[in-house]
C-alpha positions as CSV (number, residue, x, y, z in Angstrom):
1,X,-28.6,-17.7,-3.0
2,X,-27.4,-19.1,0.3
3,X,-24.0,-18.6,2.0
4,X,-22.6,-21.9,0.8
5,X,-23.2,-20.9,-2.8
6,X,-21.6,-17.5,-2.2
7,X,-18.6,-19.3,-0.9
8,X,-18.5,-21.6,-3.9
9,X,-18.6,-18.5,-6.2
10,X,-15.6,-17.2,-4.4
11,X,-13.7,-20.5,-4.6
12,X,-14.5,-20.7,-8.4
13,X,-13.0,-17.3,-8.9
14,X,-9.8,-18.1,-7.0
15,X,-9.4,-21.4,-8.9
16,X,-10.0,-19.9,-12.3
17,X,-8.4,-16.5,-12.0
18,X,-5.6,-15.6,-14.4
19,X,-3.6,-12.8,-13.0
20,X,-2.4,-10.0,-15.4
21,X,-2.7,-7.3,-12.7
22,X,-4.1,-6.7,-9.2
23,X,-7.3,-4.9,-10.0
24,X,-9.7,-7.9,-9.5
25,X,-8.3,-8.9,-6.2
26,X,-8.3,-5.3,-4.8
27,X,-11.9,-4.9,-6.0
28,X,-12.8,-8.0,-4.1
29,X,-11.1,-6.6,-1.0
30,X,-13.4,-3.6,-1.3
31,X,-16.4,-5.9,-1.3
32,X,-15.5,-6.9,2.3
33,X,-16.7,-3.5,3.4
34,X,-20.2,-4.5,2.6
35,X,-20.2,-6.4,5.8
36,X,-20.3,-3.1,7.6
37,X,-23.8,-2.5,6.3
38,X,-25.1,-4.9,9.0
39,X,-22.1,-4.9,11.3
40,X,-20.0,-2.1,12.9
41,X,-16.8,-3.7,11.5
42,X,-15.8,-2.2,9.2
43,X,-17.0,1.4,9.5
44,X,-18.7,2.6,6.4
45,X,-20.4,5.7,7.8
46,X,-18.5,7.7,5.2
47,X,-20.3,5.9,2.4
48,X,-23.7,4.9,3.7
49,X,-25.4,7.4,1.4
50,X,-24.1,5.4,-1.6
51,X,-25.9,2.2,-0.4
52,X,-29.6,1.6,-0.9
53,X,-31.3,-1.4,0.7
54,X,-34.5,-3.2,0.0
55,X,-35.8,-6.6,1.1
56,X,-33.9,-8.5,-1.6
57,X,-30.9,-6.5,-2.7
58,X,-28.3,-3.8,-2.0
59,X,-27.6,-1.2,-4.7
60,X,-24.2,0.2,-4.2
61,X,-23.0,3.3,-6.1
62,X,-19.6,2.8,-7.8
63,X,-18.3,5.8,-5.9
64,X,-18.3,3.6,-2.8
65,X,-15.9,1.1,-4.3
66,X,-13.9,3.9,-5.9
67,X,-13.0,5.3,-2.4
68,X,-11.7,1.9,-1.3
69,X,-9.9,1.3,-4.6
70,X,-8.2,4.7,-4.5
71,X,-7.2,4.4,-0.8
72,X,-5.5,1.0,-1.4
73,X,-3.6,1.9,-4.5
74,X,-2.6,5.4,-3.4
75,X,-1.2,4.2,-0.1
76,X,0.6,1.3,-1.7
77,X,2.2,3.6,-4.3
78,X,3.2,6.3,-1.8
79,X,4.6,3.9,0.8
80,X,6.1,1.1,-1.1
81,X,6.3,2.0,-4.8
82,X,5.6,-1.6,-5.9
83,X,4.9,-2.3,-9.5
84,X,1.3,-3.6,-9.9
85,X,1.5,-5.1,-13.4
86,X,4.2,-6.8,-15.4
87,X,3.1,-5.3,-18.8
88,X,2.7,-1.9,-20.3
89,X,-0.8,-0.5,-20.9
90,X,-2.2,0.8,-24.2
91,X,-0.6,4.2,-23.5
92,X,2.9,2.8,-23.1
93,X,2.9,3.3,-19.3
94,X,5.1,1.0,-17.3
95,X,2.6,0.4,-14.5
96,X,-1.2,0.4,-13.9
97,X,-3.2,3.3,-15.2
98,X,-4.7,4.3,-11.8
99,X,-1.2,5.5,-10.6
100,X,-1.5,8.5,-13.0
101,X,-4.1,9.9,-10.7
102,X,-1.7,10.1,-7.7
103,X,1.2,12.0,-9.3
104,X,1.9,15.7,-9.8
105,X,3.1,17.4,-13.0
106,X,6.7,16.3,-12.3
107,X,5.8,12.7,-11.8
108,X,6.2,12.8,-8.0
109,X,3.7,10.8,-5.9
110,X,1.4,13.1,-3.9
111,X,0.8,12.3,-0.2
112,X,-2.6,10.5,0.2
113,X,-5.2,11.5,2.7
114,X,-5.3,9.5,5.8
115,X,-9.0,8.6,6.0
116,X,-11.5,7.0,3.7
117,X,-13.9,9.7,4.7
118,X,-11.6,12.3,3.1
119,X,-11.7,10.5,-0.3
120,X,-15.5,10.4,0.0
121,X,-15.6,14.2,0.2
122,X,-16.6,16.5,-2.7
123,X,-13.1,17.6,-3.2
124,X,-12.2,14.2,-4.6
125,X,-15.3,13.9,-6.9
126,X,-13.1,14.3,-10.0
127,X,-10.6,11.7,-8.8
128,X,-13.3,9.2,-8.2
129,X,-14.8,10.0,-11.6
130,X,-11.5,9.4,-13.3
131,X,-11.1,6.0,-11.6
132,X,-14.6,4.9,-12.5
133,X,-15.0,6.3,-16.0
134,X,-11.6,7.4,-17.1
135,X,-10.4,10.7,-18.5
136,X,-9.4,10.4,-22.2
137,X,-8.2,14.0,-22.2
138,X,-5.4,13.0,-19.8
139,X,-5.0,9.5,-21.2
140,X,-6.5,7.9,-18.1
141,X,-8.3,4.7,-18.7
142,X,-11.2,3.6,-16.5
143,X,-9.9,1.3,-13.7
144,X,-13.3,-0.3,-13.4
145,X,-14.3,-1.3,-16.9
146,X,-12.1,-4.3,-17.2
147,X,-12.5,-5.5,-13.6
148,X,-16.3,-5.4,-13.8
149,X,-16.2,-7.3,-17.1
150,X,-13.9,-9.9,-15.6
151,X,-15.9,-10.4,-12.4
152,X,-19.4,-10.3,-14.0
153,X,-19.6,-14.0,-14.9
154,X,-18.9,-15.2,-11.3
155,X,-22.0,-13.8,-9.8
156,X,-20.6,-11.6,-7.0
157,X,-23.1,-9.0,-8.2
158,X,-26.1,-9.1,-10.4
159,X,-25.1,-9.2,-14.1
160,X,-24.4,-6.0,-15.9
161,X,-24.4,-5.2,-19.6
162,X,-22.8,-8.2,-21.5
163,X,-20.5,-5.7,-23.3
164,X,-19.5,-3.9,-20.1
165,X,-15.8,-4.0,-21.1
166,X,-16.3,-2.0,-24.2
167,X,-19.4,-0.1,-23.3
168,X,-18.9,3.4,-21.9
169,X,-19.7,3.0,-18.2
170,X,-21.3,6.5,-18.2
171,X,-24.2,5.1,-20.3
172,X,-24.8,2.4,-17.7
173,X,-26.4,2.4,-14.2
174,X,-23.7,3.8,-11.9
175,X,-24.2,1.1,-9.2
176,X,-23.8,-2.6,-8.6
177,X,-26.7,-4.6,-7.3
178,X,-26.0,-7.4,-4.8
179,X,-28.1,-10.2,-3.3
180,X,-29.1,-9.1,0.2
181,X,-27.2,-12.1,1.7
182,X,-23.9,-10.8,0.4
183,X,-23.2,-8.7,3.5
184,X,-24.0,-11.8,5.6
185,X,-21.5,-13.8,3.6
186,X,-18.7,-11.3,4.0
187,X,-19.6,-10.8,7.7
188,X,-19.3,-14.6,8.3
189,X,-16.1,-15.2,6.3
190,X,-14.1,-12.1,5.5
191,X,-13.4,-11.1,9.1
192,X,-12.6,-14.6,10.2
193,X,-9.7,-14.1,7.8
194,X,-10.6,-16.9,5.4
195,X,-11.3,-14.6,2.5
196,X,-8.9,-11.9,3.4
197,X,-6.0,-14.3,3.8
198,X,-6.8,-15.8,0.4
199,X,-6.9,-12.4,-1.4
200,X,-3.7,-11.3,0.3
201,X,-2.0,-14.5,-0.6
202,X,-3.0,-14.1,-4.3
203,X,-1.8,-10.5,-4.3
204,X,1.5,-11.5,-2.7
205,X,2.2,-14.3,-5.1
206,X,1.6,-12.1,-8.1
207,X,3.5,-9.0,-6.7
208,X,6.5,-11.1,-5.7
209,X,6.9,-12.2,-9.3
210,X,7.1,-8.7,-10.7
211,X,8.9,-7.1,-7.7
212,X,11.7,-9.7,-7.1
213,X,13.9,-7.3,-5.2
214,X,11.3,-6.0,-2.7
215,X,12.1,-7.9,0.5
216,X,8.7,-8.0,2.2
217,X,5.8,-8.1,-0.3
218,X,3.6,-10.2,2.1
219,X,3.8,-7.4,4.6
220,X,3.3,-4.6,2.1
221,X,-0.1,-5.9,0.9
222,X,-1.4,-5.3,4.4
223,X,-0.6,-1.6,3.8
224,X,-0.7,-0.5,7.4
225,X,2.5,-1.9,8.9
226,X,3.1,-1.0,12.5
227,X,6.7,-0.2,13.3
228,X,8.1,-2.6,15.8
229,X,11.1,-2.5,18.0
230,X,14.6,-4.0,18.0
231,X,15.2,-7.5,19.3
232,X,16.0,-7.5,23.0
233,X,19.8,-7.8,22.7
234,X,19.9,-5.2,19.9
235,X,17.7,-2.8,21.9
236,X,20.1,-3.2,24.9
237,X,23.1,-2.4,22.7
238,X,21.4,0.5,21.0
239,X,20.4,2.1,24.3
240,X,23.9,1.5,25.7
241,X,25.5,3.2,22.7
242,X,23.1,6.1,22.1
243,X,20.8,6.7,25.1
244,X,22.4,5.8,28.4
245,X,25.3,8.3,28.0
246,X,22.6,11.0,28.2
247,X,24.1,12.8,25.2
248,X,24.0,11.6,21.6
249,X,25.5,12.6,18.3
250,X,23.2,12.7,15.3
251,X,24.5,10.3,12.8
252,X,23.6,12.7,9.9
253,X,24.4,16.3,10.9
254,X,26.8,15.4,13.8
255,X,25.1,17.8,16.2
256,X,25.3,16.8,19.9
257,X,22.1,16.8,21.9
258,X,20.7,15.8,25.2
259,X,18.7,12.5,25.2
260,X,15.1,13.3,25.8
261,X,11.6,12.3,24.8
262,X,11.6,11.7,21.0
263,X,15.4,12.1,20.7
264,X,17.4,10.4,19.5
265,X,15.0,9.2,16.9
266,X,16.0,5.7,15.7
267,X,16.2,6.2,12.0
268,X,16.1,3.4,9.4
269,X,19.0,4.0,7.1
270,X,17.4,2.0,4.3
271,X,13.8,3.2,4.6
272,X,11.4,1.1,6.7
273,X,8.8,1.2,3.9
274,X,11.3,-0.9,1.8
275,X,12.8,-3.3,4.4
276,X,9.7,-3.5,6.7
277,X,11.9,-4.8,9.5
278,X,13.7,-3.4,12.5
279,X,17.4,-4.2,12.7
280,X,20.2,-2.6,14.7
281,X,22.6,-2.6,11.6
282,X,20.0,-0.5,9.8
283,X,19.3,1.9,12.7
284,X,21.2,5.0,13.6
285,X,20.5,7.8,16.1
286,X,19.1,11.0,14.6
287,X,18.0,14.4,15.8
288,X,14.3,15.3,15.1
289,X,15.3,17.7,12.3
290,X,17.3,15.2,10.3
291,X,14.8,12.4,10.9
292,X,12.0,14.6,9.5
293,X,14.0,15.8,6.5
294,X,15.2,12.3,5.6
295,X,11.8,10.7,5.9
296,X,11.6,7.8,3.5
297,X,14.5,8.8,1.4
298,X,17.6,6.7,0.9
299,X,20.9,8.3,2.1
300,X,23.7,9.0,-0.4
301,X,26.6,6.6,-0.7
302,X,28.8,8.6,1.7
303,X,26.3,8.2,4.5
304,X,25.8,4.6,3.7
305,X,29.5,3.9,3.7
306,X,29.7,5.5,7.2
307,X,26.9,3.1,8.4
308,X,28.8,0.1,7.0
309,X,31.9,1.2,9.0
310,X,29.8,1.8,12.1
311,X,28.4,-1.8,11.7
312,X,31.9,-3.2,12.1
313,X,31.8,-2.0,15.7
314,X,28.4,-3.3,16.8
315,X,27.9,-6.8,18.3
316,X,24.3,-7.8,17.8
317,X,23.6,-8.2,14.1
318,X,22.2,-11.6,13.3
319,X,22.4,-12.8,9.7
320,X,24.2,-9.6,8.7
321,X,26.9,-9.5,6.0
322,X,28.2,-6.3,4.5
323,X,27.7,-7.8,1.0
324,X,24.0,-8.4,1.6
325,X,23.6,-5.0,3.2
326,X,25.1,-3.3,0.2
327,X,22.9,-5.4,-2.1
328,X,19.8,-4.3,-0.2
329,X,20.9,-0.7,-0.6
330,X,21.3,-1.1,-4.3
331,X,17.9,-2.8,-4.7
332,X,16.3,0.0,-2.7
333,X,17.9,2.6,-4.9
334,X,16.9,0.8,-8.2
335,X,13.3,-0.3,-7.5
336,X,12.0,1.9,-4.6
337,X,13.8,5.2,-4.5
338,X,13.4,6.1,-8.1
339,X,14.5,9.5,-9.4
340,X,14.0,11.3,-6.0
341,X,17.2,13.1,-4.7
342,X,19.1,11.0,-2.2
343,X,19.3,12.3,1.4
344,X,22.6,14.0,2.2
345,X,24.1,15.8,5.2
346,X,22.1,19.0,5.7
347,X,25.2,21.0,6.7
348,X,28.9,20.4,6.6
349,X,30.4,18.1,9.2
350,X,32.3,20.3,11.8
């Protein structure tokens, strides 16, 4: 199969896909990593032992895709807490089944490891096993059964068992087999952004429908969002207010400290992982201790009211209205913050 036919296969999938969740698109994102088999971008040194090559094909263990699948969904849940499906599953869960793997006994999302290599380690064998095959004891359904069944007819990989959706994956070969040209196809197109932009667009379109109050879905699907800086005029005003005097007052605990490297920390009142933007009206000076304690929590209403009052005194706040700011706070509390305790002053105001 030549590269043009591979591209047509991809176009057929995009044209015919019926989105009821994000699994299929995230699985296709994981296929992009096959380009690393013949090319240093991306780095797959952590998973090369799961790839076997001969003259005509690549045989890739499902553990390879499980690592990529887990990293994407765990990071997305921990950072953004976006819903990934509009319907309940067979167990009555409000979101996709894979999320169960990332929560502790109290339902709190555990912090994900930073590197793909960490998830390829033996300590995560059980987690990968749960994602690939499921765990009926804990009511965790396989995250791969349905997606492999749905993608099978398109020819991205060589056909599996025709009853793959209902057949126990443990009874099947634990790998996918690809035409040897597949890495060449992804090397040519995926990292020229053609394929990646398409997948991210499809994910964004679907997630925007089921997360109507999340302001920056198109950024969130990229997962790694570098924090930027304030607009020039806003930065000048922030520095004039909080840095140039040489001493600042922490907005949260009201302690007075010398301006130095790392202080004041410019804290996002409504967490950055929700707004995914840098604005002066959502920024306050914070000591390191409060900044670390607050992390990605939403402040309580008393702190937020204080920020609203502060905003009446600043000059540079394009497109700001108090009404919209309060609405953003409410949306964040309803759809992002969940049942976590709100951040409050760590000690009484002197």
